[in-house]
C-alpha positions in Angstrom: -0.7 20.3 -11.4 -0.6 16.9 -13.1 -3.9 15.8 -14.9 -2.9 11.7 -14.6 -1.9 9.9 -11.7 0.0 9.6 -9.5 -1.4 13.3 -8.6 0.9 16.0 -7.4 -1.2 15.7 -4.6 -1.8 12.1 -3.6 -2.6 9.5 -1.1 -1.6 6.2 0.1 -4.9 5.0 0.6 -6.1 4.0 4.2 -8.0 6.6 6.7 -9.0 6.1 10.3 -12.0 4.1 10.8 -15.2 6.3 12.0 -16.9 5.6 15.1 -20.2 4.2 13.8 -18.0 1.4 11.5 -16.2 0.4 14.6 -19.1 0.1 16.3 -20.8 -2.4 13.4 -17.7 -4.2 12.9 -17.7 -5.0 16.7 -21.4 -5.9 16.7 -20.8 -8.2 13.8 -18.0 -9.9 15.3 -20.1 -10.3 18.6 -22.9 -11.8 16.2 -25.4 -9.0 16.9 -25.7 -7.9 13.4 -25.4 -9.9 10.2 -23.0 -9.4 7.3 -25.8 -7.0 5.0 -26.0 -4.8 8.4 -22.2 -4.5 8.2 -22.5 -3.7 4.6 -24.9 -1.0 5.0 -22.8 0.8 7.3 -19.5 0.7 5.5 -21.4 2.0 2.3 -22.8 4.6 4.3 -19.5 5.6 5.7 -17.4 5.2 2.3 -19.6 7.4 0.7 -19.0 9.9 3.5 -15.2 9.3 3.1 -15.2 9.9 -0.7 -17.1 13.2 -0.3 -14.5 14.4 2.4 -11.8 13.3 -0.1 -13.1 15.6 -2.4 -14.2 18.6 -0.1 -10.3 18.5 1.0 -9.0 19.0 -2.3 -8.1 15.3 -3.4 -8.5 14.3 -7.1 -8.3 10.5 -6.1 -10.7 8.5 -4.3 -10.1 5.4 -2.0 -12.3 3.6 0.1 -10.2 4.0 3.2 -9.8 0.3 3.3 -12.8 0.6 5.6 -14.1 -2.9 4.4 -10.8 -4.5 5.6 -9.3 -5.4 9.1 -5.7 -5.4 7.7 -3.9 -3.9 5.0 -2.8 -7.1 3.5 -4.4 -10.4 5.0 -7.7 -9.6 4.0 -6.9 -9.5 0.3 -4.3 -12.3 0.7 -7.1 -14.5 2.3 -9.4 -14.5 -0.4 -7.1 -15.7 -2.9 -7.2 -19.1 -4.0 -4.9 -21.8 -2.1 -4.2 -18.8 0.8 -5.4 -19.0 4.3 -5.0 -16.6 6.9 -4.2 -18.6 10.3 -3.5 -18.1 13.9 0.2 -18.3 14.8 1.9 -18.3 18.3 3.2 -14.9 17.5 2.2 -11.4 15.7 4.5 -9.2 13.6 6.9 -7.1 16.1 6.7 -3.3 15.6 8.7 -1.0 18.0 7.4 -1.7 21.6 3.8 -3.6 20.0 3.2 -6.6 18.3 0.1 -7.0 16.0 -2.6 -9.8 16.3 -0.8 -13.5 16.0 -1.9 -14.2 12.3 -0.1 -15.3 9.3 -0.5 -17.2 6.2 -0.7 -20.7 5.1 -0.9 -22.3 1.6 -3.0 -24.9 1.2 -3.7 -25.1 -2.6 -2.3 -23.6 -5.8 -2.3 -20.0 -5.3 -4.7 -18.3 -7.7 -7.0 -15.2 -8.3 -10.7 -15.7 -9.0 -12.8 -13.2 -10.6 -15.2 -13.8 -7.5 -12.6 -12.2 -5.4 -14.8 -9.6 -2.8 -12.3 -6.8 -3.7 -13.4 -6.5 -7.3 -16.7 -5.8 -5.9 -15.3 -3.3 -3.3 -13.8 -1.5 -6.2 -16.8 -1.3 -8.3 -18.8 0.0 -5.4 -16.0 2.6 -5.0 -16.2 3.5 -8.6 -19.8 4.2 -8.6 -19.5 6.9 -5.9 -16.8 8.7 -7.9 -18.9 8.5 -11.0 -19.2 12.0 -12.6 -17.3 13.8 -9.5 -14.0 14.1 -11.4 -12.4 12.0 -9.0 -10.3 9.1 -9.8 -11.0 5.8 -7.8 -7.9 4.1 -6.6 -7.6 0.5 -5.6 -5.0 -0.7 -3.2 -3.9 -4.1 -2.8 -0.7 -5.9 -1.1 2.0 -6.7 -3.5 2.8 -10.3 -4.6 6.5 -9.8 -3.1 4.7 -9.3 0.5 3.2 -12.7 0.4 6.5 -14.5 -0.3 8.7 -12.2 2.3 6.3 -12.9 5.2 5.5 -16.6 4.4 6.4 -18.5 7.6 8.5 -21.4 7.5 6.1 -25.0 7.5 3.2 -23.1 6.3 3.6 -24.5 2.5 1.5 -27.8 2.2 4.1 -30.1 0.7 1.4 -31.8 -1.4 1.0 -28.6 -3.5 4.4 -26.9 -3.6 7.8 -28.6 -3.0 9.5 -25.5 -1.4 9.1 -21.4 -1.4 10.7 -21.3 -5.1 8.0 -23.3 -6.5 5.2 -20.6 -5.6 6.9 -17.7 -7.7 5.1 -18.9 -11.3 1.7 -19.1 -9.7 2.1 -16.0 -7.6 2.9 -14.0 -10.8 0.0 -15.7 -12.8 -2.3 -14.7 -10.0 -1.7 -11.3 -9.8 -1.5 -11.1 -13.7 -5.2 -12.4 -13.6 -6.0 -9.9 -10.9 -4.5 -6.7 -12.7 -6.6 -8.0 -15.5 -9.7 -8.5 -13.7 -9.4 -5.1 -11.9 -9.2 -3.3 -15.5 -12.2 -5.4 -16.4 -13.7 -3.9 -13.3 -13.1 -0.3 -14.6 -10.0 0.2 -12.5 -7.7 2.6 -13.8 -5.4 3.4 -11.0 -4.2 0.1 -9.0 -1.6 0.5 -6.1 0.4 -2.4 -4.6 1.1 -2.0 -1.1 4.8 -3.2 -0.4 6.8 -3.8 2.9 9.2 -6.1 1.4 11.5 -3.5 -0.3 11.9 -1.7 2.9 12.7 -4.6 4.9 15.7 -5.6 2.1 17.1 -1.9 3.3 17.5 -3.6 6.9 20.0 -5.7 8.2 17.9 -6.9 11.1 14.8 -7.7 8.8 17.0 -9.6 6.4 18.4 -12.0 9.5 14.6 -12.4 10.2 13.9 -13.3 6.5 16.6 -15.9 6.5 15.4 -17.6 9.4 12.0 -18.0 7.2 14.1 -19.7 4.8 14.4 -16.8 2.4 17.6 -16.9 0.0 18.5 -13.0 0.7 21.5 -12.7 -1.5 20.2 -11.3 -5.2 16.6 -10.8 -3.4 15.9 -7.8 -4.9 16.5 -8.7 -8.1 14.4 -11.5 -7.7 11.6 -9.3 -6.8 12.2 -6.9 -9.5 11.6 -9.9 -11.9 8.6 -11.4 -10.1 7.0 -7.7 -10.2 8.0 -7.2 -14.0 6.6 -10.4 -14.5 3.0 -9.1 -13.3 3.2 -5.5 -14.5 3.7 -7.3 -18.4 0.0 -7.8 -18.0 -0.8 -3.9 -17.4 -2.9 -2.4 -20.4 -1.3 0.9 -21.5 -3.9 2.9 -20.2 -3.8 1.7 -16.5 -1.8 3.1 -14.0 0.0 0.7 -11.3 2.2 2.1 -8.7 3.6 1.0 -5.3 3.8 2.0 -1.8 7.1 1.0 0.1 6.2 0.8 3.4 8.9 0.5 6.6 5.9 -0.6 8.8 2.5 1.3 10.2 0.8 -0.1 13.1 -0.5 2.2 15.6 1.8 5.0 14.8 4.7 2.6 15.1 7.0 1.3 12.7 9.7 -1.9 12.0 12.4 -1.0 9.8 15.1 1.4 9.2 17.5 2.1 6.5 17.8 4.4 3.5 16.9 3.3 -0.3 20.1 2.7 -1.4 20.7 -0.9 -1.3 17.7 -1.4 -3.5 16.8 1.7 -5.3 19.0 0.5 -8.5 16.5 -2.2 -8.7 13.4 -0.8 -7.7 13.5 2.5 -9.2 15.7 1.5 -12.0 14.4 -1.4 -13.3 11.0 -2.2 -11.9 8.2 -1.0 -14.5 5.8 0.6 -12.2 4.4 4.1 -13.2 4.8 5.6 -9.7 6.5 4.8 -6.4 5.2 6.2 -3.2 8.5 6.6 -0.9 8.3 7.1 2.6 10.6 10.2 3.5 9.1 11.3 6.8 11.9 10.7 9.1 15.8 10.1 9.3 15.1 6.4 9.2 14.3 7.2 5.3 17.9 8.1 4.6 18.7 10.7 2.0 17.5 11.5 -1.4 20.3 10.4 -3.1 18.7 7.1 -4.4 16.3 8.8 -6.3 19.3 9.2 -9.1 18.5 5.7 -10.4 14.8 6.8 -11.4 14.8 7.0 -14.9 14.0 10.2 -17.2 10.6 9.8 -18.5 7.1 9.3 -17.1 7.5 7.2 -13.9 6.8 9.4 -10.8 7.9 9.3 -7.1 5.7 10.5 -4.6 7.7 11.8 -1.6 5.8 10.9 1.5 7.2 13.7 3.6 4.0 14.5 5.6 3.7 11.6 8.6 0.6 9.8 9.1 1.9 8.8 12.8 1.1 12.0 14.3 -1.2 14.9 14.2 1.4 17.9 14.3 1.1 19.4 11.0 4.8 19.8 9.4 6.4 23.2 8.8 5.3 24.3 5.2 8.7 25.5 4.1 10.5 22.8 5.5 8.7 20.4 3.3 9.1 22.7 0.5 12.8 22.9 1.1 13.0 18.9 1.0 11.2 18.9 -2.1 14.0 21.0 -3.6 16.4 18.9 -2.1 15.0 16.0 -3.6 14.8 17.7 -7.1 18.6 17.8 -7.0 18.6 14.0 -7.8 15.1 13.7 -9.6 13.3 16.2 -11.9 10.7 18.1 -10.1 8.4 17.2 -12.7 8.8 13.6 -11.5 7.9 14.2 -8.2 4.8 14.5 -6.1 3.7 14.8 -2.5 1.4 12.3 -0.2 1.4 11.5 3.4 4.2 9.0 4.1 1.6 6.1 4.6 -2.0 5.5 5.1 -3.5 6.6 8.5 -5.1 3.4 9.3 -3.0 0.0 7.7 -5.0 -1.7 10.2 -8.6 -1.3 11.7 -7.0 0.1 14.7 -5.5 3.0 13.4 -2.7 5.7 14.0 -2.5 7.9 17.3 -4.1 11.0 15.8 -7.9 12.4 15.5 -10.0 12.5 12.2 -9.8 16.4 12.4 -5.8 16.1 12.2 -5.9 13.5 9.6 -8.0 16.0 7.4 -5.4 18.8 8.3 -2.7 16.6 7.0 -4.3 15.8 3.8 -5.2 19.9 3.2 -1.6 20.5 3.7 -0.4 17.9 1.2 -2.9 19.7 -1.1 -1.8 23.3 -0.2 1.8 22.6 -0.7 1.7 20.6 -4.0 -0.5 23.2 -5.3 2.3 25.8 -4.5 5.0 23.8 -5.7 3.7 22.5 -9.1 1.4 25.4 -9.9 
């Protein structure tokens, strides 16, 4: 088993919200409890989650994103110059639409050392101190902000257009990397839907409707991310999770990684890539040939988080063998395909089924990479 992250058995990050936490959040929204009372419930439930992560064989710990409503909007809305606003539509998944929220740039984009996610990380790290588990922080990638930004939601008094945002966005994320590092974080993950959407003709058409120049977009995003990753200290691991959409067990985009693999795997200086491979919508393993020989790891998301049914162990091992034809086995690892609750609503499975999935990941990884 690997001693450094990404681990042979790893996780994307989010977990189903426990009932006590759901009740507390509803009570807080209704004005029945204050922020301190909600925080106390969050603290209790996250401590319990960290224990369960260890008990189920994981060497990495996340806070399950229990302090968030969304995987991305909470972080973005706490950046300087970025507001979460109500739109006349949500994000369309297969047969269901999210709540109608979007982003608005009202000032220069920046990251402050008062960003609440830093304290969220410190609280998580305190729970893992002395346990042998490594605390991982998860935040949305900067590419997501660019890709999801709607037309007319950039204050013209701040930025003349979409392209004028990039320098500030890169600097904001460089500042975030430094701030997380100073807070003690050595394992940081950028969650990213943009790369998967670049593999979908339908999503590219929607992007053009939002005013995005899609020609050469993979190259531009690789440059943006590498500009951020230049700030990464040598003893910090930064990975990415490439997601096709994960809301109430539904999805958005289809398409294999071939259109972006050369730029993403071959050029972007991430330490690891969590890639979804739980359905035929992900295509084959051939794009893994672009992974350079060395220390970077592809974490194969072969165990679906969208249903509670356990995968056939031998079938998963066979798929790992298939992937190893295109990338060395020592540069591969295993995880669920996504988190179990990218939003607080969560996917359609039980907590018991969720933990059975985690145990299956750990058992298979122990056997394959022992």
